[in-house]
N, CA, C and O atoms as a Tripos MOL2 file, in Angstrom:
@<TRIPOS>MOLECULE
protein
  192   191    48     0     0
PROTEIN
NO_CHARGES

@<TRIPOS>ATOM
      1 N         -47.9900   93.9650   34.6870 N.3       1 MET1
      2 CA        -49.1480   94.6970   34.2130 C.3       1 MET1
      3 C         -49.0830   94.7380   32.6950 C.2       1 MET1
      4 O         -48.0430   95.0250   32.1020 O.2       1 MET1
      5 N         -50.2230   94.4420   32.0830 N.am      2 GLY2
      6 CA        -50.2510   94.5000   30.6410 C.3       2 GLY2
      7 C         -51.5100   93.8910   30.0760 C.2       2 GLY2
      8 O         -52.3700   93.4120   30.8150 O.2       2 GLY2
      9 N         -51.6110   93.9120   28.7920 N.am      3 PHE3
     10 CA        -52.7550   93.3540   28.0950 C.3       3 PHE3
     11 C         -52.3900   91.9560   27.6330 C.2       3 PHE3
     12 O         -51.5330   91.7840   26.7670 O.2       3 PHE3
     13 N         -53.0380   90.9660   28.2080 N.am      4 LEU4
     14 CA        -52.7700   89.5780   27.8700 C.3       4 LEU4
     15 C         -54.0080   88.9570   27.2480 C.2       4 LEU4
     16 O         -55.1250   89.3690   27.5640 O.2       4 LEU4
     17 N         -53.8370   87.9710   26.3680 N.am      5 PRO5
     18 CA        -54.9950   87.2960   25.7840 C.3       5 PRO5
     19 C         -55.9020   86.7420   26.8800 C.2       5 PRO5
     20 O         -55.4330   86.1160   27.8300 O.2       5 PRO5
     21 N         -57.1960   86.9790   26.7390 N.am      6 GLY6
     22 CA        -58.1740   86.4720   27.6920 C.3       6 GLY6
     23 C         -58.4510   87.4070   28.8590 C.2       6 GLY6
     24 O         -59.3750   87.1600   29.6340 O.2       6 GLY6
     25 N         -57.6750   88.4700   29.0010 N.am      7 ALA7
     26 CA        -57.8920   89.4090   30.1080 C.3       7 ALA7
     27 C         -59.1550   90.2220   29.8490 C.2       7 ALA7
     28 O         -59.4690   90.5600   28.7080 O.2       7 ALA7
     29 N         -59.8750   90.5320   30.9300 N.am      8 ARG8
     30 CA        -61.0860   91.3520   30.8120 C.3       8 ARG8
     31 C         -60.7090   92.8210   30.8620 C.2       8 ARG8
     32 O         -59.9400   93.2600   31.7170 O.2       8 ARG8
     33 N         -61.2620   93.5580   29.9370 N.am      9 LEU9
     34 CA        -60.9990   94.9830   29.8110 C.3       9 LEU9
     35 C         -62.3360   95.7080   29.8950 C.2       9 LEU9
     36 O         -63.3260   95.2600   29.3170 O.2       9 LEU9
     37 N         -62.3660   96.8180   30.6070 N.am     10 ARG10
     38 CA        -63.6020   97.5890   30.7400 C.3      10 ARG10
     39 C         -63.3080   99.0540   30.4520 C.2      10 ARG10
     40 O         -62.3670   99.6260   31.0020 O.2      10 ARG10
     41 N         -64.1140   99.6550   29.5920 N.am     11 LEU11
     42 CA        -63.9960  101.0780   29.3370 C.3      11 LEU11
     43 C         -64.5990  101.8150   30.5230 C.2      11 LEU11
     44 O         -65.7720  101.6180   30.8400 O.2      11 LEU11
     45 N         -63.8200  102.6560   31.1780 N.am     12 VAL12
     46 CA        -64.2830  103.3870   32.3590 C.3      12 VAL12
     47 C         -64.8650  104.7290   31.9430 C.2      12 VAL12
     48 O         -65.9920  105.0560   32.3150 O.2      12 VAL12
     49 N         -64.1090  105.5140   31.1730 N.am     13 ARG13
     50 CA        -64.5970  106.8130   30.7220 C.3      13 ARG13
     51 C         -63.7220  107.3570   29.5990 C.2      13 ARG13
     52 O         -62.6260  106.8660   29.3280 O.2      13 ARG13
     53 N         -64.2570  108.3950   28.9600 N.am     14 ARG14
     54 CA        -63.5360  109.0920   27.8980 C.3      14 ARG14
     55 C         -63.2890  110.5280   28.3460 C.2      14 ARG14
     56 O         -64.0820  111.0970   29.0980 O.2      14 ARG14
     57 N         -62.2150  111.0950   27.8930 N.am     15 ALA15
     58 CA        -61.9290  112.4980   28.1690 C.3      15 ALA15
     59 C         -62.9800  113.3600   27.4550 C.2      15 ALA15
     60 O         -63.6120  112.8890   26.5100 O.2      15 ALA15
     61 N         -63.1750  114.5960   27.8820 N.am     16 PRO16
     62 CA        -64.2080  115.4480   27.2650 C.3      16 PRO16
     63 C         -64.1050  115.5550   25.7460 C.2      16 PRO16
     64 O         -65.1310  115.6340   25.0710 O.2      16 PRO16
     65 N         -62.9180  115.5580   25.2030 N.am     17 LEU17
     66 CA        -62.7730  115.6210   23.7460 C.3      17 LEU17
     67 C         -62.5880  114.2390   23.1330 C.2      17 LEU17
     68 O         -62.3150  114.1250   21.9380 O.2      17 LEU17
     69 N         -62.7340  113.1830   23.9380 N.am     18 GLY18
     70 CA        -62.6810  111.8200   23.4330 C.3      18 GLY18
     71 C         -61.3250  111.1540   23.4640 C.2      18 GLY18
     72 O         -61.2300  109.9560   23.1990 O.2      18 GLY18
     73 N         -60.2820  111.8800   23.7740 N.am     19 ASP19
     74 CA        -58.9390  111.2880   23.7850 C.3      19 ASP19
     75 C         -58.1680  111.8760   24.9540 C.2      19 ASP19
     76 O         -58.0370  113.0990   25.0030 O.2      19 ASP19
     77 N         -57.6610  111.1220   25.8740 N.am     20 PRO20
     78 CA        -57.5480  109.6710   25.9060 C.3      20 PRO20
     79 C         -58.7970  109.0230   26.5030 C.2      20 PRO20
     80 O         -59.7540  109.6970   26.8840 O.2      20 PRO20
     81 N         -58.7530  107.7030   26.5680 N.am     21 ILE21
     82 CA        -59.7970  106.9280   27.2340 C.3      21 ILE21
     83 C         -59.1750  106.2610   28.4520 C.2      21 ILE21
     84 O         -57.9690  106.0170   28.4900 O.2      21 ILE21
     85 N         -60.0010  105.9720   29.4380 N.am     22 GLU22
     86 CA        -59.5310  105.2500   30.6220 C.3      22 GLU22
     87 C         -60.1300  103.8490   30.5840 C.2      22 GLU22
     88 O         -61.3410  103.6880   30.4330 O.2      22 GLU22
     89 N         -59.2760  102.8360   30.7220 N.am     23 VAL23
     90 CA        -59.7370  101.4520   30.7570 C.3      23 VAL23
     91 C         -59.2760  100.8110   32.0560 C.2      23 VAL23
     92 O         -58.2940  101.2310   32.6680 O.2      23 VAL23
     93 N         -60.0110   99.7860   32.4570 N.am     24 GLU24
     94 CA        -59.6300   98.9950   33.6290 C.3      24 GLU24
     95 C         -59.2890   97.5970   33.1470 C.2      24 GLU24
     96 O         -60.0610   96.9760   32.4160 O.2      24 GLU24
     97 N         -58.1380   97.1110   33.5560 N.am     25 ILE25
     98 CA        -57.7160   95.7610   33.2070 C.3      25 ILE25
     99 C         -56.9270   95.1950   34.3860 C.2      25 ILE25
    100 O         -55.9400   95.7830   34.8290 O.2      25 ILE25
    101 N         -57.3700   94.0580   34.8790 N.am     26 GLY26
    102 CA        -56.6850   93.4160   36.0010 C.3      26 GLY26
    103 C         -56.6110   94.2810   37.2520 C.2      26 GLY26
    104 O         -55.6390   94.1960   38.0020 O.2      26 GLY26
    105 N         -57.6280   95.1170   37.4890 N.am     27 GLY27
    106 CA        -57.6420   95.9770   38.6590 C.3      27 GLY27
    107 C         -56.8700   97.2710   38.4930 C.2      27 GLY27
    108 O         -56.9190   98.1280   39.3750 O.2      27 GLY27
    109 N         -56.1550   97.4390   37.3830 N.am     28 ALA28
    110 CA        -55.3900   98.6600   37.1290 C.3      28 ALA28
    111 C         -56.1850   99.5660   36.1860 C.2      28 ALA28
    112 O         -56.8710   99.0850   35.2840 O.2      28 ALA28
    113 N         -56.0870  100.8590   36.3990 N.am     29 HIS29
    114 CA        -56.7240  101.8360   35.5240 C.3      29 HIS29
    115 C         -55.6350  102.4790   34.6740 C.2      29 HIS29
    116 O         -54.6470  102.9980   35.1910 O.2      29 HIS29
    117 N         -55.8370  102.4330   33.3540 N.am     30 LEU30
    118 CA        -54.8420  102.9540   32.4220 C.3      30 LEU30
    119 C         -55.4810  103.9630   31.4770 C.2      30 LEU30
    120 O         -56.6340  103.8020   31.0770 O.2      30 LEU30
    121 N         -54.7420  104.9910   31.1240 N.am     31 ALA31
    122 CA        -55.1880  105.9520   30.1190 C.3      31 ALA31
    123 C         -54.4970  105.6040   28.8110 C.2      31 ALA31
    124 O         -53.2810  105.4170   28.7720 O.2      31 ALA31
    125 N         -55.2730  105.5190   27.7470 N.am     32 LEU32
    126 CA        -54.7470  105.1700   26.4320 C.3      32 LEU32
    127 C         -55.1780  106.1970   25.4010 C.2      32 LEU32
    128 O         -56.3250  106.6420   25.3930 O.2      32 LEU32
    129 N         -54.2590  106.5660   24.5410 N.am     33 ARG33
    130 CA        -54.6250  107.3950   23.3900 C.3      33 ARG33
    131 C         -55.3390  106.5100   22.3880 C.2      33 ARG33
    132 O         -55.1340  105.2970   22.3580 O.2      33 ARG33
    133 N         -56.1760  107.1230   21.5700 N.am     34 HIS34
    134 CA        -56.9190  106.3410   20.5720 C.3      34 HIS34
    135 C         -55.9830  105.5860   19.6350 C.2      34 HIS34
    136 O         -56.2800  104.4560   19.2490 O.2      34 HIS34
    137 N         -54.8720  106.1840   19.2670 N.am     35 ALA35
    138 CA        -53.9300  105.5200   18.3590 C.3      35 ALA35
    139 C         -53.4010  104.2250   18.9850 C.2      35 ALA35
    140 O         -53.2140  103.2320   18.2820 O.2      35 ALA35
    141 N         -53.1610  104.2310   20.2910 N.am     36 ASP36
    142 CA        -52.6890  103.0230   20.9720 C.3      36 ASP36
    143 C         -53.8310  102.0330   21.1800 C.2      36 ASP36
    144 O         -53.6540  100.8280   20.9950 O.2      36 ASP36
    145 N         -54.9870  102.5340   21.5600 N.am     37 ALA37
    146 CA        -56.1420  101.6590   21.8010 C.3      37 ALA37
    147 C         -56.5720  100.9490   20.5220 C.2      37 ALA37
    148 O         -57.0800   99.8300   20.5800 O.2      37 ALA37
    149 N         -56.3770  101.5810   19.3790 N.am     38 ALA38
    150 CA        -56.7690  100.9800   18.1000 C.3      38 ALA38
    151 C         -55.9610   99.7300   17.7790 C.2      38 ALA38
    152 O         -56.3790   98.9340   16.9380 O.2      38 ALA38
    153 N         -54.8240   99.5410   18.4230 N.am     39 LEU39
    154 CA        -53.9770   98.3720   18.1720 C.3      39 LEU39
    155 C         -54.3810   97.1590   19.0100 C.2      39 LEU39
    156 O         -53.8170   96.0780   18.8380 O.2      39 LEU39
    157 N         -55.3500   97.3260   19.9150 N.am     40 ILE40
    158 CA        -55.7770   96.2470   20.8070 C.3      40 ILE40
    159 C         -57.0200   95.6000   20.2300 C.2      40 ILE40
    160 O         -58.0060   96.2800   19.9440 O.2      40 ILE40
    161 N         -56.9740   94.2890   20.0590 N.am     41 GLN41
    162 CA        -58.1320   93.5580   19.5640 C.3      41 GLN41
    163 C         -58.9500   93.0730   20.7660 C.2      41 GLN41
    164 O         -58.4070   92.5020   21.7120 O.2      41 GLN41
    165 N         -60.2550   93.3100   20.7090 N.am     42 VAL42
    166 CA        -61.1370   92.8900   21.8050 C.3      42 VAL42
    167 C         -62.3060   92.0820   21.2620 C.2      42 VAL42
    168 O         -62.6800   92.1900   20.0940 O.2      42 VAL42
    169 N         -62.8590   91.2840   22.1330 N.am     43 ARG43
    170 CA        -64.0810   90.5370   21.8310 C.3      43 ARG43
    171 C         -65.1020   90.9500   22.8710 C.2      43 ARG43
    172 O         -64.8620   90.8060   24.0700 O.2      43 ARG43
    173 N         -66.2220   91.4560   22.4330 N.am     44 ILE44
    174 CA        -67.2510   91.9340   23.3460 C.3      44 ILE44
    175 C         -68.0610   90.7370   23.8350 C.2      44 ILE44
    176 O         -68.5640   89.9450   23.0380 O.2      44 ILE44
    177 N         -68.1800   90.6180   25.1510 N.am     45 THR45
    178 CA        -68.9690   89.5550   25.7690 C.3      45 THR45
    179 C         -69.9530   90.1670   26.7480 C.2      45 THR45
    180 O         -69.6990   91.2480   27.2780 O.2      45 THR45
    181 N         -71.0730   89.4990   27.0010 N.am     46 PRO46
    182 CA        -72.0220   90.0180   27.9940 C.3      46 PRO46
    183 C         -71.3720   89.9780   29.3890 C.2      46 PRO46
    184 O         -70.5110   89.1410   29.6610 O.2      46 PRO46
    185 N         -71.7970   90.8860   30.2510 N.am     47 ASP47
    186 CA        -71.2940   90.8800   31.6210 C.3      47 ASP47
    187 C         -71.5870   89.5420   32.2810 C.2      47 ASP47
    188 O         -72.6770   88.9840   32.1470 O.2      47 ASP47
    189 N         -70.5900   89.0430   32.9970 N.am     48 ALA48
    190 CA        -70.7610   87.7440   33.6710 C.3      48 ALA48
    191 C         -71.2060   87.9460   35.0950 C.2      48 ALA48
    192 O         -71.4040   86.9740   35.8240 O.2      48 ALA48
@<TRIPOS>BOND
     1     1     2 1
     2     2     3 1
     3     3     4 2
     4     3     5 am
     5     5     6 1
     6     6     7 1
     7     7     8 2
     8     7     9 am
     9     9    10 1
    10    10    11 1
    11    11    12 2
    12    11    13 am
    13    13    14 1
    14    14    15 1
    15    15    16 2
    16    15    17 am
    17    17    18 1
    18    18    19 1
    19    19    20 2
    20    19    21 am
    21    21    22 1
    22    22    23 1
    23    23    24 2
    24    23    25 am
    25    25    26 1
    26    26    27 1
    27    27    28 2
    28    27    29 am
    29    29    30 1
    30    30    31 1
    31    31    32 2
    32    31    33 am
    33    33    34 1
    34    34    35 1
    35    35    36 2
    36    35    37 am
    37    37    38 1
    38    38    39 1
    39    39    40 2
    40    39    41 am
    41    41    42 1
    42    42    43 1
    43    43    44 2
    44    43    45 am
    45    45    46 1
    46    46    47 1
    47    47    48 2
    48    47    49 am
    49    49    50 1
    50    50    51 1
    51    51    52 2
    52    51    53 am
    53    53    54 1
    54    54    55 1
    55    55    56 2
    56    55    57 am
    57    57    58 1
    58    58    59 1
    59    59    60 2
    60    59    61 am
    61    61    62 1
    62    62    63 1
    63    63    64 2
    64    63    65 am
    65    65    66 1
    66    66    67 1
    67    67    68 2
    68    67    69 am
    69    69    70 1
    70    70    71 1
    71    71    72 2
    72    71    73 am
    73    73    74 1
    74    74    75 1
    75    75    76 2
    76    75    77 am
    77    77    78 1
    78    78    79 1
    79    79    80 2
    80    79    81 am
    81    81    82 1
    82    82    83 1
    83    83    84 2
    84    83    85 am
    85    85    86 1
    86    86    87 1
    87    87    88 2
    88    87    89 am
    89    89    90 1
    90    90    91 1
    91    91    92 2
    92    91    93 am
    93    93    94 1
    94    94    95 1
    95    95    96 2
    96    95    97 am
    97    97    98 1
    98    98    99 1
    99    99   100 2
   100    99   101 am
   101   101   102 1
   102   102   103 1
   103   103   104 2
   104   103   105 am
   105   105   106 1
   106   106   107 1
   107   107   108 2
   108   107   109 am
   109   109   110 1
   110   110   111 1
   111   111   112 2
   112   111   113 am
   113   113   114 1
   114   114   115 1
   115   115   116 2
   116   115   117 am
   117   117   118 1
   118   118   119 1
   119   119   120 2
   120   119   121 am
   121   121   122 1
   122   122   123 1
   123   123   124 2
   124   123   125 am
   125   125   126 1
   126   126   127 1
   127   127   128 2
   128   127   129 am
   129   129   130 1
   130   130   131 1
   131   131   132 2
   132   131   133 am
   133   133   134 1
   134   134   135 1
   135   135   136 2
   136   135   137 am
   137   137   138 1
   138   138   139 1
   139   139   140 2
   140   139   141 am
   141   141   142 1
   142   142   143 1
   143   143   144 2
   144   143   145 am
   145   145   146 1
   146   146   147 1
   147   147   148 2
   148   147   149 am
   149   149   150 1
   150   150   151 1
   151   151   152 2
   152   151   153 am
   153   153   154 1
   154   154   155 1
   155   155   156 2
   156   155   157 am
   157   157   158 1
   158   158   159 1
   159   159   160 2
   160   159   161 am
   161   161   162 1
   162   162   163 1
   163   163   164 2
   164   163   165 am
   165   165   166 1
   166   166   167 1
   167   167   168 2
   168   167   169 am
   169   169   170 1
   170   170   171 1
   171   171   172 2
   172   171   173 am
   173   173   174 1
   174   174   175 1
   175   175   176 2
   176   175   177 am
   177   177   178 1
   178   178   179 1
   179   179   180 2
   180   179   181 am
   181   181   182 1
   182   182   183 1
   183   183   184 2
   184   183   185 am
   185   185   186 1
   186   186   187 1
   187   187   188 2
   188   187   189 am
   189   189   190 1
   190   190   191 1
   191   191   192 2
@<TRIPOS>SUBSTRUCTURE
     1 MET1         2 RESIDUE 1 A MET
     2 GLY2         6 RESIDUE 1 A GLY
     3 PHE3        10 RESIDUE 1 A PHE
     4 LEU4        14 RESIDUE 1 A LEU
     5 PRO5        18 RESIDUE 1 A PRO
     6 GLY6        22 RESIDUE 1 A GLY
     7 ALA7        26 RESIDUE 1 A ALA
     8 ARG8        30 RESIDUE 1 A ARG
     9 LEU9        34 RESIDUE 1 A LEU
    10 ARG10       38 RESIDUE 1 A ARG
    11 LEU11       42 RESIDUE 1 A LEU
    12 VAL12       46 RESIDUE 1 A VAL
    13 ARG13       50 RESIDUE 1 A ARG
    14 ARG14       54 RESIDUE 1 A ARG
    15 ALA15       58 RESIDUE 1 A ALA
    16 PRO16       62 RESIDUE 1 A PRO
    17 LEU17       66 RESIDUE 1 A LEU
    18 GLY18       70 RESIDUE 1 A GLY
    19 ASP19       74 RESIDUE 1 A ASP
    20 PRO20       78 RESIDUE 1 A PRO
    21 ILE21       82 RESIDUE 1 A ILE
    22 GLU22       86 RESIDUE 1 A GLU
    23 VAL23       90 RESIDUE 1 A VAL
    24 GLU24       94 RESIDUE 1 A GLU
    25 ILE25       98 RESIDUE 1 A ILE
    26 GLY26      102 RESIDUE 1 A GLY
    27 GLY27      106 RESIDUE 1 A GLY
    28 ALA28      110 RESIDUE 1 A ALA
    29 HIS29      114 RESIDUE 1 A HIS
    30 LEU30      118 RESIDUE 1 A LEU
    31 ALA31      122 RESIDUE 1 A ALA
    32 LEU32      126 RESIDUE 1 A LEU
    33 ARG33      130 RESIDUE 1 A ARG
    34 HIS34      134 RESIDUE 1 A HIS
    35 ALA35      138 RESIDUE 1 A ALA
    36 ASP36      142 RESIDUE 1 A ASP
    37 ALA37      146 RESIDUE 1 A ALA
    38 ALA38      150 RESIDUE 1 A ALA
    39 LEU39      154 RESIDUE 1 A LEU
    40 ILE40      158 RESIDUE 1 A ILE
    41 GLN41      162 RESIDUE 1 A GLN
    42 VAL42      166 RESIDUE 1 A VAL
    43 ARG43      170 RESIDUE 1 A ARG
    44 ILE44      174 RESIDUE 1 A ILE
    45 THR45      178 RESIDUE 1 A THR
    46 PRO46      182 RESIDUE 1 A PRO
    47 ASP47      186 RESIDUE 1 A ASP
    48 ALA48      190 RESIDUE 1 A ALA
């Protein structure tokens, strides 16, 4: 489990105060703090 180049990531929801966020990647749901999420580079693509 992890963030690999080319993997699809989806923002699921944000906590009421905005931190943490829940993302889905490879079928797994993960909670990330903004400080950690800021280190991940993403490319936005239209839904396939």
